[in-house]
C-alpha positions as CSV (number, residue, x, y, z in Angstrom):
1,M,78.2,95.1,101.5
2,S,78.4,92.4,103.9
3,N,79.0,88.7,103.0
4,N,80.4,85.9,104.1
5,Y,84.0,87.0,104.2
6,F,83.3,90.9,105.0
7,T,80.7,90.0,107.9
8,L,80.8,93.7,109.6
9,P,79.7,96.9,107.6
10,L,82.5,99.3,107.3
11,Q,81.8,102.4,109.4
12,G,83.4,105.6,109.9
13,E,84.0,109.0,109.2
14,F,85.8,111.3,106.9
15,L,89.0,113.4,108.3
16,G,89.7,115.1,105.1
17,D,92.4,114.3,102.3
18,Y,90.7,110.9,101.4
19,R,91.5,110.3,104.6
20,W,89.1,107.7,106.8
21,K,89.1,107.1,110.6
22,L,87.0,103.5,111.5
23,L,84.4,103.9,113.9
24,A,83.9,100.5,114.6
25,P,86.3,97.3,113.9
26,F,86.5,95.8,110.4
27,S,86.6,92.0,109.6
28,Y,87.6,89.6,107.0
29,Y,87.7,86.1,106.7
30,L,91.0,84.8,104.6
31,D,90.6,81.8,102.2
32,K,87.2,80.8,103.3
33,P,84.1,82.1,105.8
34,G,85.0,81.2,109.1
35,G,88.6,80.8,108.5
36,E,91.7,82.7,109.8
37,E,90.4,86.6,110.5
38,V,91.7,90.0,109.5
39,V,90.0,92.5,112.2
40,V,91.3,96.1,111.3
41,P,90.6,98.2,114.8
42,A,88.2,100.9,115.2
43,G,90.5,104.3,114.9
44,F,92.8,102.8,112.3
45,V,92.8,105.8,109.9
46,T,93.4,105.0,105.9
47,D,92.7,106.7,102.2
48,G,91.2,104.0,100.7
49,L,92.4,102.9,97.3
50,S,95.9,104.7,97.5
51,I,97.2,103.6,94.2
52,P,99.0,106.0,91.5
53,K,96.9,108.5,90.3
54,F,96.9,106.8,86.5
55,A,94.9,103.7,87.7
56,L,92.5,106.1,89.8
57,T,91.7,108.1,86.3
58,I,91.3,104.3,85.3
59,I,88.9,102.4,88.0
60,G,87.3,106.3,89.9
61,G,87.9,107.4,92.7
62,H,89.6,106.5,96.3
63,W,86.6,105.8,97.8
64,D,84.3,104.5,94.5
65,G,82.2,101.1,94.1
66,Q,82.9,98.0,96.4
67,A,86.9,97.7,96.0
68,P,87.5,99.9,99.2
69,Q,86.4,97.3,101.7
70,A,89.4,95.6,100.4
71,A,91.4,98.7,100.6
72,V,90.7,98.9,104.4
73,I,91.8,95.6,104.9
74,H,95.4,96.6,102.5
75,D,96.0,98.9,103.9
76,F,95.9,97.9,107.7
77,L,98.1,94.7,106.7
78,Y,100.4,97.1,105.3
79,H,100.6,98.6,108.3
80,D,100.9,95.4,110.3
81,Q,103.0,93.4,107.8
82,R,101.7,90.0,109.8
83,Y,102.3,88.7,106.0
84,T,104.7,89.1,103.0
85,R,103.9,92.2,100.3
86,K,103.2,89.7,98.0
87,K,100.5,87.3,99.7
88,T,98.8,91.0,101.6
89,D,99.0,92.2,97.6
90,Q,96.8,88.8,97.0
91,I,94.5,89.2,99.9
92,F,93.8,92.6,98.5
93,L,93.1,91.0,94.9
94,E,91.1,88.0,96.6
95,G,89.0,90.8,98.4
96,M,87.8,92.6,95.4
97,K,87.0,89.3,93.3
98,I,84.7,88.7,96.4
99,L,83.1,92.2,96.7
100,K,82.4,91.7,93.0
101,V,84.5,94.1,91.4
102,S,85.0,93.7,87.5
103,W,88.3,91.4,86.5
104,W,90.0,94.4,84.5
105,K,89.5,97.0,87.5
106,R,90.8,94.5,90.0
107,R,94.1,93.2,87.6
108,T,94.3,96.9,87.3
109,M,94.9,98.1,91.1
110,W,96.5,94.9,91.8
111,L,99.2,96.0,89.4
112,A,99.3,99.7,90.5
113,V,99.9,98.2,94.0
114,R,102.5,95.6,92.9
115,V,104.6,97.9,90.8
116,G,104.0,101.2,93.1
117,A,103.7,100.0,96.5
118,G,106.7,98.9,97.1
119,G,108.2,102.2,98.9
120,V,105.4,102.2,100.8
121,W,105.8,98.7,102.4
122,K,109.2,99.8,103.6
123,N,108.4,102.7,105.2
124,Y,106.0,100.5,107.2
125,G,108.3,98.0,107.9
126,K,111.1,101.0,109.5
127,K,108.2,101.8,112.1
């Protein structure tokens, strides 16, 4: 899905175990179209919606629906850590809203990463 925020199609290939490798850059404009752009480079590997299993049973699989586009940006920003964890998680929430993910699904996924991803954030910060 392309729109004024996610302007490039998500192109990649599955590597197994839910992992997916981007074959082309993928980008997202923060706050407004034409605003600050986050570009995920080709070659980046992500696992899509990597939220706890209890939440996956509620919202669907790692690559279901439109939310995976926001998850790719979120995963990249966890690796990159150019923003705080709180802002990165807020970008994930806003991206899902732009992608028209239902209110209850996006809040469930956002809450799951807020509660469960602190250790992941810390591990990436050590690299």
